[in-house]
MIPALUM-748882 format. One record per residue (C-alpha): residue in three letters; y, z, x. Coordinates in steps of 0.5 Angstrom, whole numbers. Each point is the difference from the previous one (the first is absolute). Example, Ala and Ser with C-alpha at 12.3 -4.5 7.8 and 13.67 -1.06 7.14 Angstrom:
2
+--------+-------+-------+-------+
| residu |    c2 |    c3 |    c1 |
+--------+-------+-------+-------+
|    ALA |    -9 |    16 |    25 |
|    SER |     7 |    -2 |     2 |
+--------+-------+-------+-------+
//
This chain:
510
+--------+-------+-------+-------+
| residu |    c2 |    c3 |    c1 |
+--------+-------+-------+-------+
|    MET |   216 |   129 |   193 |
|    SER |     5 |     4 |    -4 |
|    LYS |    -2 |    -2 |    -7 |
|    VAL |    -7 |     1 |     1 |
|    LEU |     1 |     7 |     3 |
|    LYS |     5 |     2 |    -6 |
|    LYS |    -6 |    -3 |    -5 |
|    SER |    -5 |     4 |     4 |
|    MET |     4 |     6 |     1 |
|    ALA |     5 |     1 |    -6 |
|    ILE |     0 |     7 |    -3 |
|    LEU |     5 |     1 |    -5 |
|    GLY |     4 |     7 |    -1 |
|    LEU |     0 |     2 |     7 |
|    VAL |     6 |     4 |     3 |
|    ALA |     2 |     4 |     6 |
|    VAL |     0 |     8 |    -2 |
|    SER |     8 |     1 |     1 |
|    VAL |     5 |     5 |    -1 |
|    VAL |     7 |    -2 |    -1 |
|    ALA |     1 |    -5 |     6 |
|    SER |    -7 |    -2 |     0 |
|    ALA |    -3 |     5 |     5 |
|    THR |    -7 |     1 |    -2 |
|    THR |    -5 |     6 |     1 |
|    VAL |    -7 |     0 |     0 |
|    HIS |    -6 |     5 |     0 |
|    MET |    -6 |     2 |     3 |
|    MET |    -7 |     2 |    -1 |
|    ALA |    -5 |     4 |     4 |
|    ARG |    -7 |     1 |     0 |
|    SER |    -2 |     8 |     1 |
|    GLY |    -3 |     2 |     7 |
|    LYS |    -1 |     6 |     5 |
|    ALA |     5 |     4 |     3 |
|    PRO |     4 |    -4 |     4 |
|    VAL |    -2 |    -1 |     8 |
|    ALA |     4 |    -4 |     5 |
|    TYR |    -1 |    -7 |    -2 |
|    ASP |    -6 |    -3 |     5 |
|    SER |    -3 |    -7 |    -1 |
|    SER |    -7 |     3 |     1 |
|    PHE |     1 |     4 |    -6 |
|    ALA |     4 |    -5 |    -5 |
|    PRO |    -4 |    -3 |    -5 |
|    GLU |    -3 |    -7 |     1 |
|    GLY |     6 |    -5 |     0 |
|    VAL |     6 |     4 |     1 |
|    THR |     4 |    -3 |     5 |
|    SER |     5 |     4 |     5 |
|    ALA |     8 |    -1 |    -1 |
|    SER |     0 |     0 |     8 |
|    GLU |    -4 |    -7 |    -1 |
|    TYR |     7 |    -3 |    -3 |
|    GLY |     4 |     4 |     6 |
|    PHE |     2 |     6 |    -4 |
|    GLN |     0 |     7 |     2 |
|    ASN |    -5 |     3 |    -6 |
|    THR |    -4 |     6 |     1 |
|    ALA |    -1 |     2 |    -7 |
|    TYR |    -6 |     3 |    -3 |
|    ALA |    -6 |    -3 |    -4 |
|    LEU |    -3 |     3 |    -5 |
|    GLY |    -8 |     0 |    -1 |
|    SER |    -2 |    -1 |    -7 |
|    ARG |    -1 |     6 |    -5 |
|    GLN |    -3 |     0 |    -7 |
|    LEU |     2 |     5 |    -5 |
|    GLY |    -6 |    -1 |    -6 |
|    ASN |     0 |    -7 |    -2 |
|    ALA |     8 |    -1 |     2 |
|    PRO |     3 |    -1 |     7 |
|    ASP |     5 |     6 |     2 |
|    LEU |     6 |    -4 |     2 |
|    THR |     4 |     6 |     1 |
|    PRO |    -1 |     0 |     8 |
|    ALA |     2 |    -7 |     0 |
|    ALA |     6 |     1 |    -4 |
|    GLU |     3 |     6 |     3 |
|    ASN |     0 |    -3 |     7 |
|    SER |     2 |    -7 |    -2 |
|    VAL |     7 |     3 |    -4 |
|    LYS |     2 |     2 |     7 |
|    ALA |     0 |    -7 |     3 |
|    VAL |     4 |    -3 |    -6 |
|    VAL |     7 |     0 |     0 |
|    HIS |     6 |    -1 |    -4 |
|    ILE |     5 |    -6 |     2 |
|    LYS |     7 |     0 |    -3 |
|    VAL |     3 |    -7 |     1 |
|    LYS |     8 |    -1 |     0 |
|    LYS |     1 |    -8 |    -2 |
|    THR |     6 |    -4 |    -2 |
|    GLN |    -1 |    -5 |    -5 |
|    GLN |     4 |    -6 |    -3 |
|    VAL |     2 |     1 |    -8 |
|    ARG |     2 |    -6 |    -4 |
|    GLU |     6 |     2 |    -4 |
|    GLN |     1 |    -4 |    -6 |
|    GLN |     6 |    -4 |    -2 |
|    MET |     3 |    -5 |    -4 |
|    ILE |    -2 |    -7 |     2 |
|    ASP |     6 |    -5 |     0 |
|    PRO |    -3 |    -7 |    -2 |
|    PHE |     4 |    -4 |     5 |
|    GLU |    -2 |     4 |     6 |
|    PHE |    -8 |     0 |    -3 |
|    PHE |     1 |    -8 |     0 |
|    PHE |     4 |    -1 |     6 |
|    GLY |    -3 |     5 |     6 |
|    GLY |     1 |     7 |    -3 |
|    ASP |    -6 |     5 |     0 |
|    PRO |    -2 |     2 |    -7 |
|    ARG |    -4 |     6 |     3 |
|    GLY |     6 |     4 |     1 |
|    SER |     2 |     5 |     5 |
|    ARG |    -4 |     4 |     4 |
|    ARG |     1 |     7 |     3 |
|    SER |    -4 |     5 |     5 |
|    GLU |    -3 |     6 |    -3 |
|    PRO |    -4 |     6 |     3 |
|    VAL |    -6 |     2 |    -2 |
|    VAL |    -6 |     4 |     2 |
|    GLY |    -7 |    -1 |    -1 |
|    TYR |    -6 |     4 |     2 |
|    GLY |    -7 |    -1 |     2 |
|    SER |    -6 |     3 |     4 |
|    GLY |    -3 |    -1 |     7 |
|    VAL |    -6 |     2 |     4 |
|    ILE |     0 |     3 |     7 |
|    ILE |    -5 |    -4 |     4 |
|    SER |     2 |     3 |     7 |
|    ASN |     2 |     7 |     2 |
|    ASP |     6 |    -3 |     4 |
|    GLY |     3 |    -2 |    -7 |
|    TYR |    -2 |    -7 |    -2 |
|    ILE |     0 |    -1 |    -7 |
|    MET |    -3 |    -5 |    -4 |
|    THR |     3 |    -2 |    -7 |
|    ASN |     1 |    -6 |    -5 |
|    ASN |     5 |    -5 |     2 |
|    HIS |     3 |     0 |    -6 |
|    VAL |     2 |     7 |     0 |
|    VAL |     4 |    -1 |     7 |
|    ASP |     3 |    -7 |    -1 |
|    GLY |     7 |     0 |     0 |
|    GLY |     1 |     7 |     2 |
|    ASP |     6 |     2 |     4 |
|    GLU |    -2 |     7 |     1 |
|    LEU |    -7 |     3 |     0 |
|    SER |    -2 |     7 |     0 |
|    VAL |    -7 |     3 |    -1 |
|    THR |    -2 |     7 |    -3 |
|    LEU |    -6 |     3 |     3 |
|    TYR |    -5 |     5 |    -4 |
|    ASP |     3 |     6 |     3 |
|    ASN |     7 |    -2 |    -2 |
|    ARG |     3 |    -3 |     7 |
|    THR |     4 |    -6 |    -1 |
|    PHE |     1 |    -5 |     5 |
|    LYS |     4 |    -7 |     1 |
|    ALA |    -5 |    -5 |     1 |
|    LYS |     1 |    -7 |     3 |
|    LEU |    -4 |    -7 |    -2 |
|    VAL |    -4 |    -2 |     5 |
|    GLY |    -2 |    -6 |    -4 |
|    SER |    -3 |    -3 |    -6 |
|    ASP |    -4 |    -5 |    -3 |
|    PRO |     2 |    -3 |    -7 |
|    SER |    -6 |    -4 |    -1 |
|    SER |    -5 |     6 |     0 |
|    ASP |     6 |     5 |    -3 |
|    ILE |    -1 |     4 |     6 |
|    ALA |     5 |     4 |     5 |
|    LEU |     0 |     4 |     6 |
|    ILE |     5 |     5 |     1 |
|    LYS |     1 |     6 |     5 |
|    VAL |     3 |     7 |     0 |
|    GLU |     1 |     4 |     7 |
|    ALA |    -5 |     5 |    -1 |
|    LYS |    -6 |     3 |     3 |
|    ASP |    -7 |     3 |    -2 |
|    LEU |     1 |    -3 |    -7 |
|    PRO |    -6 |     1 |    -5 |
|    THR |    -4 |    -7 |    -1 |
|    ILE |    -5 |    -3 |    -4 |
|    PRO |    -6 |    -3 |     4 |
|    PHE |    -1 |    -8 |    -2 |
|    GLY |    -6 |    -1 |    -4 |
|    ASN |    -4 |    -7 |    -1 |
|    SER |     2 |    -3 |    -6 |
|    ASP |    -6 |    -5 |     0 |
|    ASN |    -4 |     6 |    -1 |
|    LEU |     3 |     2 |    -7 |
|    ARG |    -5 |    -1 |    -6 |
|    LEU |     1 |    -1 |    -7 |
|    GLY |     1 |     7 |    -4 |
|    GLU |     1 |     4 |     7 |
|    TRP |     5 |     5 |    -1 |
|    VAL |     7 |    -1 |     3 |
|    LEU |     7 |     4 |     0 |
|    ALA |     7 |    -3 |     0 |
|    VAL |     5 |     5 |     3 |
|    GLY |     7 |    -1 |     0 |
|    ASN |     7 |     1 |    -4 |
|    PRO |     0 |    -2 |    -7 |
|    PHE |     7 |     1 |    -3 |
|    ASN |     2 |     4 |     6 |
|    LEU |    -6 |     5 |    -2 |
|    THR |    -1 |     1 |     7 |
|    SER |    -8 |     1 |     3 |
|    THR |    -3 |    -2 |    -6 |
|    VAL |    -7 |    -2 |     0 |
|    THR |    -4 |    -4 |    -5 |
|    ALA |    -7 |    -2 |    -1 |
|    GLY |    -4 |    -6 |    -2 |
|    ILE |    -6 |    -5 |     2 |
|    VAL |     0 |    -6 |     4 |
|    SER |     0 |    -5 |    -6 |
|    ALA |     0 |    -7 |     4 |
|    LYS |     0 |    -2 |     7 |
|    SER |     3 |    -7 |     2 |
|    ARG |     5 |     0 |    -6 |
|    PRO |     4 |    -6 |     0 |
|    ALA |     8 |     0 |    -2 |
|    ALA |     5 |    -5 |    -1 |
|    SER |     4 |    -1 |     6 |
|    GLY |     5 |    -6 |     1 |
|    ASP |    -2 |     1 |     8 |
|    GLN |    -6 |    -3 |     2 |
|    LEU |     0 |     5 |     6 |
|    GLY |     0 |     6 |    -5 |
|    VAL |    -5 |     5 |    -1 |
|    ALA |    -5 |    -3 |    -5 |
|    SER |    -5 |     5 |     0 |
|    PHE |     1 |     7 |    -3 |
|    ILE |    -3 |     6 |    -1 |
|    GLN |     0 |     2 |    -7 |
|    THR |    -1 |     7 |    -3 |
|    ASP |     2 |     4 |    -6 |
|    ALA |     3 |     5 |     4 |
|    ALA |     7 |     2 |    -4 |
|    VAL |     6 |    -4 |     4 |
|    ASN |     7 |     0 |    -2 |
|    PRO |     7 |    -1 |     3 |
|    GLY |     1 |     3 |     6 |
|    ASN |    -7 |     0 |     2 |
|    SER |     1 |    -7 |     4 |
|    GLY |    -2 |     1 |     7 |
|    GLY |    -5 |     6 |    -1 |
|    ALA |    -7 |     1 |     2 |
|    LEU |    -6 |    -2 |    -3 |
|    VAL |    -6 |     4 |     3 |
|    ASN |    -7 |     1 |    -1 |
|    ALA |    -4 |     7 |    -2 |
|    SER |    -1 |     1 |     8 |
|    GLY |     8 |     0 |     1 |
|    GLU |     0 |    -7 |     3 |
|    LEU |     6 |    -5 |    -1 |
|    VAL |    -3 |    -6 |    -3 |
|    GLY |     6 |    -3 |    -3 |
|    ILE |     8 |     0 |    -1 |
|    ASN |     2 |     0 |    -8 |
|    THR |     4 |    -5 |    -1 |
|    MET |     1 |    -3 |    -8 |
|    ILE |    -3 |     1 |    -7 |
|    TYR |    -2 |    -4 |    -6 |
|    SER |     5 |     2 |    -5 |
|    GLN |     5 |    -3 |    -5 |
|    THR |     4 |     6 |     0 |
|    GLY |     1 |     1 |     7 |
|    ASN |    -4 |     7 |     0 |
|    TYR |    -7 |     1 |     1 |
|    ALA |    -5 |    -3 |    -6 |
|    GLY |    -7 |     1 |     3 |
|    TYR |     0 |    -4 |     7 |
|    SER |     3 |     0 |     7 |
|    PHE |    -1 |    -4 |     6 |
|    ALA |     0 |     2 |     7 |
|    VAL |     0 |    -5 |     6 |
|    PRO |    -6 |     2 |     4 |
|    ILE |     0 |     4 |     6 |
|    ASN |    -3 |    -6 |     4 |
|    ILE |     5 |    -4 |    -1 |
|    ALA |     6 |     5 |     0 |
|    ALA |    -2 |     3 |     7 |
|    LYS |     0 |    -7 |     3 |
|    VAL |     7 |    -2 |    -2 |
|    VAL |     3 |     6 |     2 |
|    SER |    -4 |     0 |     7 |
|    ASP |     3 |    -7 |     1 |
|    ILE |     7 |     2 |    -2 |
|    LYS |     0 |     6 |     5 |
|    LYS |    -4 |    -5 |     6 |
|    TYR |     3 |    -7 |    -1 |
|    GLY |     6 |     1 |    -5 |
|    ALA |    -2 |    -4 |    -5 |
|    VAL |    -7 |    -1 |    -4 |
|    GLN |    -5 |    -5 |     3 |
|    ARG |    -4 |    -4 |    -5 |
|    GLY |    -6 |    -4 |     2 |
|    MET |     0 |    -6 |    -5 |
|    LEU |    -6 |    -4 |    -2 |
|    GLY |     4 |    -6 |    -2 |
|    ILE |    -3 |    -2 |    -7 |
|    VAL |     1 |    -1 |    -7 |
|    GLY |    -4 |     1 |    -5 |
|    ALA |    -3 |     5 |    -6 |
|    ASP |    -5 |     5 |    -3 |
|    VAL |    -6 |    -3 |    -2 |
|    THR |    -1 |     0 |    -7 |
|    SER |    -5 |    -3 |    -5 |
|    GLU |     5 |    -6 |    -2 |
|    LEU |     0 |    -1 |     8 |
|    VAL |    -7 |     0 |     1 |
|    GLN |    -1 |    -5 |    -5 |
|    LYS |     6 |    -5 |     2 |
|    GLU |    -2 |     0 |     7 |
|    GLY |    -8 |     1 |     0 |
|    LEU |     1 |     6 |     4 |
|    LYS |    -7 |     4 |     2 |
|    VAL |     3 |     7 |     0 |
|    ASN |     3 |     4 |    -6 |
|    GLU |     5 |     4 |     4 |
|    GLY |     4 |    -1 |     6 |
|    PHE |     7 |    -3 |     2 |
|    TYR |     0 |    -8 |    -1 |
|    VAL |     4 |    -4 |     6 |
|    ALA |     4 |    -5 |    -4 |
|    ASP |     4 |    -2 |     6 |
|    PHE |     3 |     2 |     7 |
|    ALA |     7 |     2 |     3 |
|    GLU |     3 |    -6 |     4 |
|    ILE |    -2 |     4 |     6 |
|    SER |    -7 |     4 |    -2 |
|    ALA |    -4 |     5 |     4 |
|    ALA |    -6 |    -1 |    -5 |
|    LEU |     1 |    -8 |     0 |
|    ALA |     0 |     0 |     8 |
|    ALA |    -7 |     5 |     0 |
|    GLY |    -4 |    -5 |    -4 |
|    LEU |     1 |     2 |    -8 |
|    GLU |     1 |    -6 |    -5 |
|    LYS |     3 |    -1 |    -7 |
|    GLY |    -5 |     3 |    -5 |
|    ASP |    -3 |     5 |     4 |
|    VAL |     0 |     7 |    -3 |
|    ILE |     1 |     6 |     4 |
|    THR |    -5 |     6 |    -1 |
|    ALA |     1 |     5 |     6 |
|    ILE |     5 |     2 |     5 |
|    ASP |    -3 |     3 |     6 |
|    GLY |    -6 |     2 |    -4 |
|    HIS |     4 |     3 |    -6 |
|    ARG |    -1 |    -3 |    -7 |
|    ILE |     5 |    -5 |    -3 |
|    ILE |     1 |    -1 |    -7 |
|    SER |     7 |    -1 |    -1 |
|    PHE |     7 |    -2 |     3 |
|    ALA |     1 |     8 |     0 |
|    GLN |    -6 |     2 |     4 |
|    LEU |     2 |    -6 |     5 |
|    GLN |     7 |     2 |     1 |
|    GLU |    -2 |     7 |     1 |
|    GLN |    -5 |    -2 |     6 |
|    ILE |     4 |    -5 |     3 |
|    SER |     6 |     5 |     0 |
|    ARG |    -3 |     5 |     5 |
|    PHE |     1 |    -6 |     5 |
|    ARG |     5 |    -3 |     5 |
|    PRO |     1 |    -7 |     2 |
|    GLY |    -4 |    -1 |     6 |
|    ASP |    -6 |     4 |    -3 |
|    THR |    -7 |    -3 |    -2 |
|    VAL |    -3 |     1 |    -6 |
|    SER |    -7 |    -2 |    -3 |
|    VAL |     1 |    -4 |    -6 |
|    THR |    -7 |    -2 |    -4 |
|    VAL |     1 |    -5 |    -5 |
|    ASN |    -5 |    -4 |    -5 |
|    ARG |     0 |    -7 |     1 |
|    LYS |    -3 |    -4 |    -6 |
|    GLY |    -6 |     5 |     0 |
|    SER |     0 |     2 |     7 |
|    GLU |     2 |     6 |     4 |
|    LYS |     5 |    -1 |     6 |
|    THR |     3 |     4 |     5 |
|    PHE |     7 |    -1 |     4 |
|    LYS |     4 |     3 |     5 |
|    VAL |     7 |     0 |    -2 |
|    THR |     6 |     1 |     5 |
|    LEU |     5 |     2 |    -5 |
|    ARG |     7 |    -2 |     1 |
|    ASN |     7 |     2 |    -2 |
|    LYS |     5 |    -2 |    -5 |
|    GLU |     3 |    -6 |     5 |
|    GLY |    -7 |    -2 |     1 |
|    GLY |    -1 |     3 |     7 |
|    SER |    -5 |     5 |     3 |
|    LYS |     5 |     4 |     3 |
|    LEU |     3 |     7 |    -3 |
|    LEU |     7 |    -1 |    -3 |
|    GLN |     5 |     4 |     3 |
|    ARG |     6 |     3 |    -4 |
|    SER |     6 |    -4 |     0 |
|    ALA |     5 |     2 |     6 |
|    SER |     6 |     4 |    -3 |
|    SER |     6 |    -3 |     1 |
|    ASP |     8 |     2 |    -1 |
|    ALA |     0 |    -3 |    -7 |
|    ASP |    -7 |     3 |    -2 |
|    SER |     3 |     7 |     1 |
|    ARG |     7 |    -2 |    -3 |
|    LEU |    -3 |    -3 |    -6 |
|    GLY |    -5 |     5 |    -1 |
|    ALA |    -6 |    -5 |     0 |
|    SER |    -6 |    -2 |     4 |
|    LEU |     1 |    -8 |     0 |
|    LYS |    -5 |    -5 |     3 |
|    GLU |     1 |    -8 |     1 |
|    LEU |    -4 |    -4 |    -4 |
|    SER |    -7 |    -3 |     3 |
|    ALA |    -1 |    -7 |     0 |
|    GLY |    -5 |     0 |    -6 |
|    GLU |     5 |     4 |    -4 |
|    LEU |     6 |    -5 |     2 |
|    ARG |    -5 |    -6 |    -3 |
|    ASN |    -2 |     4 |    -6 |
|    TYR |     7 |     1 |    -2 |
|    GLY |     3 |    -6 |     2 |
|    LEU |     5 |     3 |     5 |
|    SER |     2 |    -2 |     7 |
|    TYR |     2 |     7 |     2 |
|    GLY |     1 |     7 |    -3 |
|    LEU |    -1 |     8 |     0 |
|    VAL |    -4 |     4 |    -4 |
|    VAL |     1 |     7 |    -2 |
|    GLU |    -6 |     4 |     1 |
|    SER |     2 |     7 |    -2 |
|    LEU |     6 |     4 |    -1 |
|    ARG |     3 |     7 |     1 |
|    SER |     6 |     3 |    -1 |
|    GLY |     6 |    -5 |     2 |
|    ALA |     4 |    -6 |    -2 |
|    LEU |    -5 |    -4 |    -3 |
|    LYS |    -3 |     5 |    -5 |
|    LYS |     7 |     2 |    -2 |
|    ALA |     2 |    -7 |    -2 |
|    GLY |    -7 |    -1 |    -4 |
|    VAL |    -4 |    -4 |     5 |
|    ARG |    -7 |     1 |    -1 |
|    GLU |    -6 |    -1 |     4 |
|    GLY |    -3 |    -7 |     1 |
|    PHE |     7 |    -3 |     0 |
|    ILE |     1 |    -6 |     4 |
|    LEU |     7 |    -1 |     4 |
|    LEU |     2 |    -7 |     1 |
|    THR |     7 |     1 |     2 |
|    ALA |     5 |     5 |     3 |
|    ASN |     8 |    -1 |    -2 |
|    ASP |    -3 |    -8 |     0 |
|    THR |    -3 |     0 |     6 |
|    PRO |    -8 |    -2 |     0 |
|    LEU |    -4 |     6 |     2 |
|    ARG |    -5 |    -4 |     5 |
|    SER |    -2 |     7 |     3 |
|    LEU |     2 |     7 |     1 |
|    ARG |     4 |    -1 |     5 |
|    ASP |     5 |    -4 |    -5 |
|    LEU |     0 |     6 |    -4 |
|    ASN |     2 |     4 |     5 |
|    GLN |     5 |    -5 |     2 |
|    ALA |     3 |     0 |    -7 |
|    VAL |     1 |     8 |     0 |
|    ALA |     3 |     0 |     7 |
|    ALA |     5 |    -5 |    -2 |
|    LEU |     2 |     5 |    -6 |
|    ASP |     0 |     5 |     5 |
|    LYS |     5 |    -3 |     5 |
|    ALA |     4 |    -3 |    -6 |
|    GLY |     1 |     7 |    -3 |
|    SER |     2 |     3 |     7 |
|    TYR |     7 |    -2 |    -1 |
|    GLY |     0 |     4 |    -7 |
|    ARG |    -4 |     6 |    -1 |
|    SER |     2 |     1 |    -6 |
|    ARG |    -3 |    -6 |    -3 |
|    ARG |    -8 |     0 |    -2 |
|    ALA |    -3 |    -6 |     3 |
|    SER |    -4 |    -4 |    -6 |
|    LEU |    -6 |    -4 |     2 |
|    LEU |    -2 |    -6 |    -5 |
|    LEU |    -7 |    -1 |    -1 |
|    ARG |    -4 |    -5 |    -4 |
|    GLY |    -7 |    -1 |    -1 |
|    PHE |    -5 |     0 |    -5 |
|    TYR |    -6 |     4 |    -3 |
|    PRO |    -7 |    -5 |     1 |
|    GLN |    -3 |     4 |    -6 |
|    THR |     5 |    -3 |    -5 |
|    GLY |     4 |    -5 |     4 |
|    GLU |     6 |     4 |    -2 |
|    VAL |     6 |    -2 |     5 |
|    MET |     4 |     6 |     1 |
|    THR |     7 |     2 |     4 |
|    PHE |     1 |     7 |     2 |
|    THR |     7 |     3 |     3 |
|    ILE |    -2 |     5 |     6 |
|    GLU |     5 |     5 |     2 |
|    LEU |    -1 |     2 |     7 |
+--------+-------+-------+-------+
//
């Protein structure tokens, strides 16, 4: 499936908008409106969703549409939005490789030709959007990823320490929290209702220029982007609002002052704005942070299909009777779609009545649902239209919600979230055991240079068949070190990166 998706989704030159340590900020756009009134769903424009639906205390103001001559008045939306967009400062530790002369003998007989590494503190900056009166803030994962310390500065210059509630690298969305009350917020809009040519505002902190507002229009919807993660967002809002390093995690708002997206990246060959920016639709981002808050992990419902966008070449080759949609070429080992009655050669044309013309649109619709949810899938089968009720499954093939891996002593000591490989993953990798590094925070693994996705096989030559094995290895070091506290305990971890097959050994200081 990855080859098909990469081919259908690839856009070269997309980069996260970062400042120093890859912390990025984004901007918002807003429609103009009437004088603010207390937000009420009966007053809200059609299609606006309430943040309370996602479990957040949000009493933001919604602005009605206003016109000044032939152009929208964006000032009310801008003036209200900047109050709910924050500046995020992230302190990190990064590994820096030191160049050194290579001994040819060591190179051929087991030495490390890459040179030594040292830790170096760095500071990154980005933006965030207050989505709840009691201090919940939405931002990009790449803004806060690896942060040792997070601080948030509000529009009124108050600064708070923030904690990471959870993050999702696949969607590049994270949820952080500050201990404060009665904070200004932005009402959630409905990104499905955005129209091409509609005015939007990007609000953020480019180049540390705080509370900056830029304006543009919606250039495209459901825009795919190159991604190595099949679960990653493949459906972005494209705008021509100027976005630069420091904008990541900021707000994209419509002219009514409603949050419709989280600014994430730009199309650029230089790293700076070159005409187009991309935002995660709020209908995707809101569900992600809701899952993080409620379940501790993002709950993704999956159809379990492999395929490609319908093209003129595919129509001719396969004799298809439609010119748009998503072509089903194959199914996953355990597939919700196959179980519901879909067949190879079907073309998916709608999800719950929403027109589907590409994988990006298909993924955007399915991303709203959780395992166990049922969706209506309309297909064209050899010229006949059929609709199936499909109960979505989780990534392991079941219909239950997946809970976040229970933390262990090793998790906290190593600064990572670890998970035992599923039966399917073991089969795919040809393994009988192993632990995968799901996410990293400040800690021993990150300092040693371990990256997310690394599969641990042994700890001090002991096979890691479960998290318990790793906990026991750490406990054994603690016991041994109790006789001489001056010595730091070392844990020798061996494993590999499945994406590249690279086998690595890390010495972890505990």
